[in-house]
C-alpha positions, 0 to 999 in steps of 0.5 A: 478534549481529545480529538476523534481518531481518523482512519483511511479505508483503502479498498476498491470493493464497495461492499468490503469498504462497508464491512471495514467501516463497520469494523472500524466504528466498532473498534473506535467509537466516534472515529472519522473515516476517509475512503479511497478506491485506488492507490492514487486516491490513497495518496491524495487522501494521505496528503490531505489527511496527514494527521490520519491515525491509520491506513487500512490498505488493500494491496490489489487495488487499481494502481498497486503492484503488490507491496509497491503501494505499501512501500511508497506510503511508508516512505513518504508518510512514515508517521502514518501506520499502515495495516494490509487487509488482503485476500492473499492470506499466505503466510509468506505474504503476511511476513513480507507485509511486515518486513516492508513496514506494515503494522499488521496484516488482516485477512479479508476472511477474518470475522468483523470482531477479529478485524475490530480487535486488530485495528484496536491493537494497532492503534495501541501501538502493537503489531498484529498478525493472525494467531494461527500464522505458522512459522513458515513465513519466509524472509525478504531477500536483501536485494528486495529490501534494498529495492524497497528502500530505493522505491520509497525514495521516489517522489509521488510523481515519480512513483505515478510514472513508474506505476504507469511504466509497469502498465506498459504506457509510453512516455507520451501516454504518461505525459497525457495522463499526467498533463505534463510535457513528454520532456518532463516524463523523460526527466522523471524516467531518468531520475527513476532509473538512477534511484532504482539503480537500473539502466532501462525502463524494462529493468525498472519494470522487472524490479517493480514486479519483484514486489508483486503478490499473486491476486487471490482467486476470489475477491470480496 
């Protein structure tokens, strides 16, 4: 007997999660759906459900900084395919998503039938992008590719610390949020700087912001 497939829907908008749920159930009868509304929740769900068949990831959720969440998930859980679902629909954004390891890019403006088709295609092992995508996609620079690889090497806790650094939190604030000592955070920051090949917190934040994507003017 074949086990039911499991898909994680990660989006902070309840209405769009509901729409994705409908598209998923149309594409995969009997599917088990797990939902998350922030990057931290996605990390937790993927840890709990390492057998997930697919993650549908919004790149503008709380805790995400552009493609940082995608890069982290691909680095920590390479066996779980990730499809970016976003209102940022520029061709170069779609191309960068694929370059950073996504199995597909689904525009939020796509009709439910198209979303269902895309999900089914990726579950079959295909890569999916909108048919009308132009050739003007642009390549990710070698520098950004190297940084993405370094980012993927961070541990989950180090990634959380880097995310909080980009939000402007001080070591003592991060320590409080993560319920650890300030010395532990200092050790994490040192390890982060070493892995990213930078020499200061400011440089680490600037590097992380290179993976950013301008949020769409209107969200679902």
